[in-house]
C-alpha positions, -999 to 999 in steps of 0.1 A, spaced: -450 594 -107 -449 632 -98 -427 631 -68 -406 607 -47 -383 610 -18 -352 589 -23 -319 589 0 -289 571 -2 -256 580 14 -229 590 -13 -252 585 -43 -249 594 -79 -275 599 -105 -265 565 -120 -275 547 -86 -307 568 -84 -315 557 -120 -307 522 -116 -328 521 -83 -359 536 -102 -353 509 -131 -354 482 -104 -387 498 -89 -403 507 -123 -390 480 -146 -380 478 -181 -404 504 -194 -387 530 -175 -353 518 -183 -363 520 -221 -368 557 -221 -340 566 -196 -311 545 -208 -298 536 -240 -267 515 -248 -258 516 -211 -255 552 -210 -284 582 -205 -304 586 -234 -298 621 -247 -336 628 -255 -341 625 -216 -332 655 -196 -319 648 -161 -315 681 -140 -297 681 -105 -305 714 -89 -313 731 -122 -282 717 -140 -284 692 -169 -263 662 -159 -253 657 -196 -230 688 -191 -217 676 -156 -206 639 -151 -238 623 -164 -243 590 -143 -214 598 -120 -229 632 -110 -229 630 -73 -259 638 -54 -260 651 -18 -293 645 3 -308 680 -3 -305 679 -43 -333 680 -61 -333 657 -94 -360 663 -122 -364 638 -149 -380 647 -182 -390 619 -204 -387 623 -243 -413 643 -259 -426 642 -294 -445 664 -315 -449 686 -344 
């Protein structure tokens, strides 16, 4: 899905991803979460900042934040 509006008070990236897994199922979970943590091949940005360099799943979200999720990409 190209874009989705999601709002929850006092939310984190983990809350958002868990909600998306509940909505889109195991296929979504498989390429976002690995061994209970954010899969390192997936890039999640909050307002242009990579959550791997912030607090990962615990990165807080505000209502005006923009979250972008880039799936793993292969090629050669």
